[in-house]
C-alpha positions as CSV (number, residue, x, y, z in Angstrom):
1,M,68.1,-210.6,52.9
2,S,70.6,-209.9,55.8
3,H,71.8,-206.3,56.3
4,L,75.3,-207.2,54.9
5,K,73.8,-208.9,51.8
6,W,71.9,-205.8,51.5
7,L,75.5,-203.6,51.6
8,L,77.2,-206.3,49.2
9,L,74.6,-206.0,46.6
10,I,74.6,-202.0,46.8
11,T,78.3,-202.0,46.6
12,A,78.7,-204.3,43.8
13,A,76.0,-202.2,42.0
14,G,77.8,-198.9,42.9
15,L,81.2,-200.6,41.4
16,I,79.6,-201.5,37.9
17,L,77.9,-198.4,37.6
18,R,81.3,-196.6,38.1
19,L,83.1,-199.1,35.7
20,A,80.3,-199.3,32.6
21,A,81.8,-197.6,29.7
22,I,84.4,-195.7,31.7
23,N,85.9,-194.5,28.4
24,F,82.9,-193.6,26.7
25,L,81.3,-191.1,29.6
26,P,83.0,-188.9,30.1
27,P,84.1,-188.9,26.2
28,S,87.7,-188.3,27.2
29,L,90.4,-187.8,29.4
30,N,90.8,-183.7,30.4
31,W,94.1,-181.9,30.8
32,D,94.1,-182.4,34.4
33,E,93.5,-186.3,34.4
34,V,96.4,-186.7,32.1
35,S,98.9,-184.4,33.9
36,L,98.0,-186.6,36.9
37,G,98.5,-189.8,34.8
38,Y,101.9,-188.4,33.2
39,N,103.4,-187.5,36.6
40,A,102.4,-191.5,38.2
41,Y,103.7,-192.6,34.8
42,S,107.1,-190.1,35.5
43,L,107.4,-191.4,39.1
44,L,107.0,-195.1,38.3
45,K,109.5,-194.9,35.8
46,T,112.3,-192.3,37.3
47,G,111.2,-191.6,41.0
48,R,110.6,-188.3,39.6
49,D,107.9,-186.0,38.6
50,E,107.8,-184.7,34.8
51,W,109.7,-181.2,35.6
52,G,112.7,-183.8,37.3
53,T,112.0,-183.0,41.0
54,V,112.7,-186.4,43.0
55,L,109.3,-187.6,44.9
56,P,107.8,-184.3,45.4
57,T,105.2,-183.5,48.2
58,I,103.2,-180.9,45.8
59,F,103.2,-181.2,41.9
60,R,104.2,-178.3,39.8
61,A,102.2,-179.5,36.7
62,Y,101.1,-176.5,34.5
63,G,101.9,-174.2,37.5
64,D,98.8,-175.2,39.2
65,Y,100.7,-177.0,41.8
66,K,98.8,-180.4,42.3
67,L,98.6,-182.5,45.8
68,P,100.3,-185.7,45.7
69,V,98.4,-188.3,47.0
70,Y,96.6,-189.0,43.6
71,V,99.5,-188.9,41.8
72,Y,101.1,-191.3,43.6
73,L,98.1,-193.7,43.6
74,A,97.7,-193.8,40.4
75,T,101.3,-194.9,40.0
76,V,99.6,-198.5,40.1
77,M,98.4,-198.0,36.9
78,P,99.3,-194.5,35.1
79,F,97.5,-195.3,31.9
80,F,93.8,-196.4,33.6
81,V,94.2,-193.2,35.9
82,R,90.3,-193.0,36.9
83,L,91.1,-196.3,38.7
84,P,91.6,-194.8,41.9
85,S,88.7,-192.5,41.9
86,I,86.4,-195.6,40.9
87,I,88.3,-197.7,43.8
88,L,87.8,-194.7,46.1
89,G,84.1,-193.7,45.4
90,T,82.8,-197.2,45.7
91,L,84.5,-197.8,49.3
92,L,82.4,-194.4,50.1
93,I,79.1,-196.4,49.7
94,V,80.7,-198.9,52.5
95,I,81.6,-196.0,54.8
96,T,78.5,-194.2,54.4
97,Y,76.8,-197.0,55.8
98,L,78.6,-197.3,58.7
99,L,78.1,-193.9,59.1
100,G,74.7,-194.5,58.7
101,R,74.3,-197.1,61.2
102,R,76.1,-195.4,63.9
103,L,73.9,-192.5,63.7
104,S,70.3,-193.8,63.6
105,S,69.6,-197.2,62.1
106,P,70.5,-199.9,59.6
107,F,67.7,-198.5,57.4
108,V,69.4,-195.0,57.3
109,G,73.0,-196.8,56.6
110,L,71.9,-198.9,53.8
111,T,69.6,-195.9,52.5
112,S,72.7,-193.5,52.3
113,A,74.8,-196.4,50.8
114,L,72.6,-196.8,47.9
115,L,72.4,-192.6,47.6
116,V,76.2,-192.8,47.3
117,A,76.2,-195.6,44.7
118,I,73.4,-193.8,42.6
119,S,73.1,-189.9,42.9
120,P,74.6,-187.8,40.1
121,W,77.1,-186.4,42.1
122,T,79.0,-189.1,43.9
123,W,78.6,-191.3,40.5
124,W,80.2,-188.5,38.4
125,M,83.1,-187.8,40.2
126,S,83.8,-191.7,41.0
127,R,84.4,-191.6,36.7
128,I,86.9,-188.7,36.7
129,A,90.6,-189.1,37.7
130,L,89.9,-186.1,40.7
131,E,91.8,-185.2,43.7
132,A,88.6,-183.9,45.3
133,N,87.6,-187.7,45.2
134,V,90.4,-189.1,47.5
135,G,90.2,-186.3,49.6
136,V,86.3,-186.5,50.2
137,L,87.1,-190.3,51.0
138,L,90.1,-189.5,53.6
139,I,87.6,-187.2,55.8
140,V,84.8,-189.6,55.9
141,V,87.0,-192.3,57.0
142,G,88.3,-189.8,59.6
143,V,85.5,-188.5,60.8
144,Y,84.0,-192.1,61.1
145,C,87.1,-193.0,63.1
146,L,87.2,-190.2,65.4
147,L,83.1,-191.2,66.0
148,I,83.9,-194.7,67.3
149,R,86.7,-193.3,69.3
150,K,90.2,-194.4,67.1
151,L,91.2,-190.8,67.8
152,N,94.9,-191.4,66.3
153,L,93.3,-193.1,63.0
154,G,90.8,-190.2,62.8
155,I,94.2,-187.9,63.0
156,L,95.8,-189.8,60.2
157,F,93.3,-189.8,57.9
158,L,92.4,-186.1,58.5
159,G,96.1,-185.6,58.2
160,L,96.3,-187.4,54.9
161,S,93.4,-185.6,53.4
162,V,95.2,-182.4,53.6
163,W,97.8,-183.6,51.5
164,A,94.9,-184.8,48.6
165,Y,92.5,-181.6,47.9
166,N,92.6,-178.3,48.8
167,S,89.4,-177.8,50.3
168,A,90.8,-180.3,53.2
169,R,93.2,-178.0,54.0
170,V,90.5,-175.8,55.3
171,F,87.7,-178.5,56.5
172,S,90.1,-181.0,58.1
173,P,92.0,-178.8,60.7
174,L,88.6,-177.0,61.5
175,F,86.7,-180.2,62.1
176,L,89.6,-181.6,64.3
177,S,89.4,-178.4,66.3
178,A,85.6,-178.9,66.7
179,Y,86.0,-182.3,67.7
180,F,88.5,-181.4,70.3
181,L,86.4,-178.9,72.0
182,I,83.3,-181.3,71.8
183,Y,84.9,-184.3,73.4
184,R,87.8,-183.4,74.4
185,P,90.1,-186.4,74.4
186,K,93.2,-187.2,75.9
187,L,95.9,-186.7,73.0
188,S,98.9,-188.7,73.6
189,I,102.3,-188.8,72.3
190,V,101.1,-190.5,69.1
191,S,98.1,-188.0,68.4
192,Y,100.8,-185.0,68.6
193,S,103.3,-186.7,66.5
194,L,100.3,-187.3,63.8
195,I,99.4,-183.7,64.2
196,S,102.9,-182.3,63.4
197,I,103.8,-184.9,60.7
198,F,100.8,-183.7,58.5
199,L,99.4,-180.6,59.5
200,I,102.8,-178.5,60.5
201,P,104.3,-178.7,57.0
202,M,101.3,-178.3,55.7
203,I,101.3,-174.8,57.2
204,I,105.3,-173.9,56.1
205,Q,103.8,-175.2,52.3
206,L,100.5,-173.0,52.5
207,L,102.7,-169.9,53.2
208,S,105.2,-170.3,50.3
209,P,104.4,-169.1,47.2
210,V,104.0,-173.0,45.9
211,G,101.4,-173.3,48.2
212,Q,99.7,-170.0,47.5
213,A,99.7,-170.4,43.6
214,R,95.9,-172.0,43.4
215,L,94.6,-170.0,45.8
216,N,96.2,-167.1,43.8
217,W,94.3,-168.0,40.8
218,L,90.7,-168.4,43.1
219,T,90.8,-166.1,45.5
220,L,87.4,-163.5,46.4
221,L,90.0,-160.7,46.0
222,D,91.2,-160.6,43.0
223,S,91.9,-158.0,40.5
224,G,88.9,-157.9,38.5
225,A,87.2,-157.5,42.6
226,I,89.4,-154.7,43.5
227,S,88.6,-152.9,40.5
228,R,84.9,-153.1,41.1
229,I,85.5,-152.1,44.8
230,E,87.1,-148.8,43.4
231,N,84.7,-148.4,41.3
232,L,82.0,-148.4,44.1
233,Q,83.9,-146.5,46.0
234,T,83.7,-143.4,44.1
235,T,80.2,-143.9,42.6
236,R,78.1,-145.1,45.2
237,P,77.2,-143.2,48.5
238,G,79.0,-144.5,51.7
239,G,82.6,-144.6,49.7
240,R,85.2,-146.7,51.3
241,L,82.8,-146.8,54.6
242,L,80.8,-149.4,53.1
243,Y,82.8,-150.7,49.9
244,N,86.2,-152.0,51.0
245,K,87.8,-154.9,51.0
246,A,86.4,-156.0,54.3
247,T,82.7,-155.7,53.3
248,Y,83.4,-156.9,50.2
249,F,85.1,-160.3,51.2
250,T,82.1,-160.6,53.7
251,Y,79.4,-160.4,51.3
252,R,80.8,-162.4,49.0
253,F,81.4,-164.7,51.2
254,V,78.0,-165.3,52.9
255,Q,76.6,-165.3,49.4
256,N,78.5,-168.0,48.2
257,Y,78.0,-169.9,51.7
258,I,74.2,-170.0,51.5
259,S,74.5,-170.9,47.6
260,Y,75.7,-174.6,48.7
261,F,72.6,-175.3,50.5
262,S,70.1,-174.0,48.0
263,P,67.7,-176.3,46.1
264,N,68.6,-174.8,43.1
265,F,72.8,-176.3,43.2
266,L,71.8,-179.6,45.2
267,F,68.5,-180.7,43.0
268,L,67.6,-178.7,40.4
269,K,70.4,-177.4,38.1
270,G,73.9,-178.4,39.8
271,G,77.2,-176.8,38.9
272,N,78.1,-174.5,36.3
273,H,81.3,-176.5,35.2
274,Y,80.5,-178.5,32.2
275,Q,83.0,-181.0,33.3
276,F,82.2,-181.7,37.0
277,S,78.2,-182.7,36.4
278,V,75.8,-183.3,33.8
279,Q,74.4,-179.5,32.7
280,N,71.0,-178.5,34.2
281,F,70.8,-181.4,36.5
282,G,70.7,-181.8,40.1
283,L,73.8,-183.3,41.8
284,L,70.8,-185.1,43.9
285,Y,67.6,-186.3,42.6
286,L,64.8,-183.9,43.2
287,I,62.5,-186.2,45.0
288,C,64.8,-186.0,47.5
289,L,64.3,-182.4,48.3
290,P,62.0,-182.5,50.9
291,F,63.8,-185.2,53.2
292,F,67.1,-183.4,53.2
293,Y,65.7,-180.5,54.8
294,I,63.8,-182.8,57.0
295,G,66.6,-184.7,58.0
296,I,68.3,-181.5,58.9
297,L,65.8,-181.1,61.5
298,N,66.6,-184.5,62.9
299,L,70.3,-183.6,63.4
300,F,68.6,-181.9,66.9
301,G,66.9,-184.9,68.2
302,S,67.7,-185.6,71.2
303,S,69.1,-189.6,70.7
304,N,73.1,-189.8,70.3
305,F,73.3,-186.1,71.1
306,K,77.2,-185.5,70.9
307,F,77.4,-187.3,67.3
308,R,74.7,-185.6,66.2
309,I,75.7,-182.1,67.2
310,L,79.1,-183.3,65.7
311,L,77.6,-184.0,62.2
312,L,75.5,-180.6,62.0
313,I,79.2,-179.1,63.0
314,W,80.5,-181.1,60.0
315,L,77.5,-179.4,57.6
316,L,78.6,-176.1,58.7
317,L,82.3,-176.3,58.0
318,A,82.1,-178.0,55.2
319,P,81.3,-175.0,52.7
320,I,83.8,-172.5,54.0
321,A,86.2,-173.5,51.8
322,G,84.3,-173.2,48.7
323,S,82.7,-170.1,49.7
324,L,86.2,-168.5,50.2
325,T,87.0,-168.7,46.5
326,R,85.3,-167.6,43.1
327,D,82.7,-169.6,40.5
328,A,80.4,-170.5,43.8
329,P,79.0,-173.3,44.5
330,H,81.3,-175.4,43.0
331,V,81.1,-179.3,42.2
332,L,84.4,-179.9,43.4
333,R,85.0,-177.9,46.2
334,A,81.8,-178.6,48.3
335,V,83.1,-182.4,48.4
336,P,83.9,-182.0,52.4
337,L,80.1,-181.8,52.3
338,L,79.7,-185.8,51.4
339,P,78.0,-187.9,52.2
340,L,76.0,-185.9,54.2
341,P,73.5,-184.9,52.2
342,M,73.0,-189.0,51.2
343,L,72.8,-189.3,55.5
344,L,69.9,-186.5,55.8
345,I,67.5,-187.8,53.3
346,S,68.0,-190.9,54.5
347,L,67.3,-189.4,58.2
348,G,64.4,-187.8,57.1
349,L,62.7,-190.5,55.1
350,D,63.4,-192.7,57.9
351,R,60.5,-190.5,59.9
352,F,57.9,-192.1,57.5
353,G,55.7,-195.2,57.2
354,R,56.0,-197.7,54.4
355,N,53.9,-196.0,52.0
356,V,55.7,-192.9,51.6
357,K,59.3,-194.9,51.6
358,A,57.7,-196.9,48.7
359,F,57.2,-193.9,46.8
360,F,60.3,-192.4,47.2
361,F,62.4,-195.8,46.1
362,T,60.0,-195.9,43.1
363,G,60.7,-192.3,42.2
364,L,63.9,-192.7,42.9
365,L,64.4,-196.0,40.2
366,I,62.4,-193.4,37.9
367,S,65.3,-190.8,38.6
368,I,68.2,-192.6,37.8
369,I,67.0,-194.1,34.9
370,Y,66.0,-190.5,33.4
371,Y,69.2,-189.5,34.7
372,L,71.7,-191.9,32.5
373,V,69.3,-191.4,29.5
374,S,70.1,-187.7,30.1
375,A,73.7,-188.0,30.7
376,N,74.2,-190.0,27.6
377,S,73.7,-186.7,25.7
378,Y,76.4,-185.0,27.2
379,R,79.0,-187.2,25.9
380,S,78.2,-185.4,22.6
381,N,76.9,-182.2,23.7
382,Y,80.0,-181.4,26.0
383,S,82.9,-183.6,24.1
384,Q,85.0,-179.9,23.6
385,S,84.9,-179.1,27.5
386,W,86.7,-182.6,27.7
387,Q,89.7,-181.4,25.0
388,Y,88.1,-184.7,22.7
389,G,90.4,-185.5,19.9
390,Y,93.9,-185.2,21.6
391,S,94.1,-188.8,21.7
392,Q,93.1,-189.3,18.1
393,V,95.8,-186.4,17.1
394,V,98.8,-188.3,19.1
395,Q,97.7,-191.6,17.5
396,F,97.7,-190.2,14.0
397,I,101.4,-188.4,14.3
398,K,103.1,-191.1,16.3
399,P,103.6,-194.0,13.4
400,R,104.3,-190.5,11.1
401,Y,106.7,-189.0,13.5
402,S,109.9,-189.7,11.3
403,Q,108.7,-188.8,8.1
404,Y,108.4,-185.0,9.4
405,D,111.1,-182.5,9.7
406,Q,109.2,-180.7,12.3
407,I,105.3,-180.9,13.6
408,V,103.5,-177.5,14.3
409,F,100.8,-177.9,17.2
410,T,98.2,-175.6,18.0
411,K,97.5,-174.7,21.8
412,K,94.1,-173.8,21.2
413,Y,92.5,-176.6,23.4
414,G,95.3,-176.3,26.2
415,E,98.4,-177.8,27.2
416,P,99.1,-180.1,24.3
417,H,102.3,-181.4,25.3
418,E,100.8,-183.1,28.1
419,F,98.2,-184.8,26.2
420,V,101.3,-185.9,23.6
421,A,103.7,-187.2,26.9
422,Y,100.6,-189.2,28.0
423,F,99.0,-190.9,24.7
424,W,102.1,-191.8,23.1
425,P,103.6,-192.2,25.9
426,W,106.4,-190.1,25.9
427,D,109.7,-191.3,28.0
428,P,109.9,-189.5,31.4
429,A,113.9,-188.8,31.1
430,D,113.8,-187.9,27.6
431,F,110.6,-185.6,28.5
432,A,112.4,-183.7,31.1
433,K,115.2,-183.1,28.9
434,N,113.8,-182.3,25.4
435,K,110.9,-179.8,25.9
436,S,111.6,-176.2,25.9
437,W,109.5,-173.8,28.5
438,D,109.0,-170.2,29.6
439,Y,107.2,-169.4,32.7
440,H,104.6,-166.0,32.4
441,A,101.4,-165.1,33.6
442,N,101.8,-167.5,36.5
443,W,101.9,-170.8,34.4
444,Y,104.5,-172.6,32.7
445,W,104.2,-172.7,29.0
446,V,105.5,-175.6,26.8
447,N,106.5,-174.6,23.9
448,A,108.4,-177.6,22.2
449,L,108.8,-181.2,22.7
450,D,112.0,-182.8,20.5
451,K,110.9,-181.5,16.9
452,I,107.1,-181.0,18.0
453,K,106.4,-177.3,18.3
454,F,103.5,-176.0,20.5
455,V,101.8,-172.8,19.5
456,N,99.1,-170.4,19.8
457,D,96.7,-170.4,17.5
458,W,96.3,-167.5,16.4
459,E,100.1,-167.5,15.5
460,I,99.6,-170.3,12.9
461,K,98.0,-168.4,9.9
462,N,101.2,-166.3,10.1
463,M,104.1,-168.4,10.5
464,A,106.6,-169.2,7.7
465,F,107.0,-173.1,7.8
466,K,109.7,-175.6,7.2
467,P,109.7,-177.6,4.4
468,N,108.0,-180.9,5.1
469,T,105.9,-180.0,8.3
470,L,103.1,-181.7,9.5
471,V,100.7,-178.6,10.8
472,I,97.8,-179.7,13.7
473,S,95.3,-176.3,13.5
474,S,92.2,-175.2,14.4
475,P,89.2,-174.8,12.0
476,E,89.6,-171.0,13.3
477,S,93.4,-170.7,11.5
478,E,93.0,-173.1,8.5
479,I,96.4,-172.6,6.2
480,A,97.4,-173.1,2.9
481,G,98.7,-176.6,2.4
482,R,97.5,-180.2,1.7
483,E,94.9,-180.9,4.2
484,I,95.4,-184.6,5.2
485,T,92.9,-185.1,7.6
486,R,90.3,-183.6,10.4
487,I,89.2,-184.7,13.8
488,N,86.0,-183.8,14.8
489,F,84.3,-183.3,18.2
490,L,81.5,-186.1,18.8
491,D,78.8,-183.5,17.7
492,G,80.3,-183.1,14.6
493,Q,81.9,-179.9,14.6
494,P,85.8,-179.6,13.5
495,A,88.1,-179.9,16.4
496,F,91.5,-180.7,14.3
497,I,92.6,-180.1,10.9
498,I,95.8,-181.7,10.0
499,Y,98.0,-180.6,7.0
500,E,101.3,-181.4,5.2
501,K,103.2,-178.3,4.2
């Protein structure tokens, strides 16, 4: 079979794996996904986001300020909000093949493409509506264009990446700078224009309060860190000389940076964030472990030297963004690494003969079967982490909406207004006019939408309800009233209890 036919087969398999039972696993849309989808729907209907801003370059959302590329892509099918991730995750398979073939050989290209198609890291991400998934494809296409000396296209895609995902705002400018130093290309007026169009507005936005909103949530030097530093200054020998913001930041950054290359993160346990990987399962299959580190050594080979050095620089720059934040190693903030691990594994494997390769591919088949079986149990074990039940609540409320004078909805599981708006779906023009909100703790809290009142869960027990009120509470805030129904998480535990007052 020709290389092209193998590539088509691998890509088709990758697409099927990404599409199969897409609404079954993960078990539901989370608040970020419905936020992306509803803002896309609002753009499609009104040309404005949910807050009424015309064609924004950053989306306020809950106060976390989402970058714009995914939202604009999702306007094609806002109620299939995972579609851009599925498509872009599949395209990553193809571009990885092109990178691997240029780096070494068709074997390396095809093996790398296969690993992108079936690895837990890339497979799982491609089934969720994630800004990171757009960012990684734009980065990889940009890098590939630079490597084949398509300078302006490379700048274009890397420039677009900084408007897709925040990690790219660190990686892409650094990688472009490294490329300019190594290759010393002649920049044209078009090159300078592209840099100005994409990077200068990014810098301006990053310097604004809006651009720094996400960083303020994630910075290493948060209030907790500063309190620990102050405590160490008074309780440990060395005082301020050893324990200060600079030493603390450096220590944590180095610790975080190293963690992104650890076998524990990549091959054994994966990330700790329930939504971005199957727990206690590596992001890459264990059988790939030795070949990954052998592949890193292969980057120092003599053939195609400038290309390999640039890939090494890519490898070294990729974890910087994630290392600057808390909760490292973080699956999403590590995406500038992709698909380098797959390329390196393939490079390492390419050094061995047929017997080792046959053993590897047999082990890979067993690994993916085991992973898919393990992932199936994730659905019931972690449905609460996916805010499961909101869709069912909205489906219950909508046909009964006119029967009640007021509806009280708990905020227990986070941002119920967005799920109501998306699953209804609520007319965006009406949504902007008929919601009440306030801003505190660096967050935009929506407290009411028409006659639906969103309240903190602990407030429900002590509320004085109007007659003819429908109450959606959590099991922690049961109230006196006629219980109509319960909506359970997939492990059988109650999520919402719906009462009539």
